[in-house]
N, C-alpha and C positions, 0 to 999 in steps of 0.2 A: 197601666194596662200594657203598654209597650208593643203595640202592633198586634196584640192578640184579639181574636174575634170569637165570640161564642156562637157555635154552629150546632144546632140540634142537641144541645146539652153537652157538647164536647168543645173544648177550647182548641183553636187552631190558629196558626199564624196566617192571617189574611185569607182565610178560606182554604187552607192547604188540604184539609180533609176531603173536600169536594174534588179538588184537583187530583189528589192521590187516587181517589176512587175512580175518577174518569180515566186516568192514565192506566190504572190497573185493569179496567174494563177493556180499554183499547188493546193492551198487551195480551189479555186473554183471547180477545177476538183474533188478533194477529197470529197467536200460537195455534188457535183452532183452524184458521184459514191455511196456515202452513201445513198442518197435519193433513187436512183434507186434500190439498193439492198434491202432497207427496204420496198419499195413498192412491189417489186417482191416477197419477202418472206412473206409479209403480216404483218410485224412488226408494221406498223402504223394504222392498223385497229381499235385498241382500241381507239387511240386518235381521229380518225375520228368518231367513234361511240359516244364517249362522246360529241364531238362538235355537232353532229346531235341531240343527245338526249337533249342537252341544248337548241338548236334552235327550235326544234319541240315539245318538251314536257318539258317546264320549270317546275321545281319543282318535276319532277319525280326522284325517287331514282337512283343514279348512281352506278352500280355494280363495285366491285373491278376488277382490271385487271385479276386477277386469276379466278374470277367467270365468267367474260366475256368469257375467253378462254374455260373454262369448258363447258359453255352453247353452245358455238359455235361448239366445237368438238362433243358434245352430239347430237346436231342438225344434223351435217353432218353424224354421224354414223347412226342416225335414218332415215335419208332421203338422201341416197347417190345420188350424181349427177356426171356427167362426169367431171373429173379432171385429171390432169397429173399423180398424184401419189396416 
């Protein structure tokens, strides 16, 4: 048998199937948490803006990420709206 263990009808080395499933679940949860935090904090706004710009205005110059954030903050300072902070 050489270290192989039968787990729910599948052969795995020392229960590797369960460990792989657990690691996969943890990795999915970490990716989901990362996505949630990025969306909540606005970190993905630049990527979404670039995708929107490419789809609706092909050939338009794409600002650098630094310029995007400068313009965004300048706009919010000039025209304040209701927000949490």
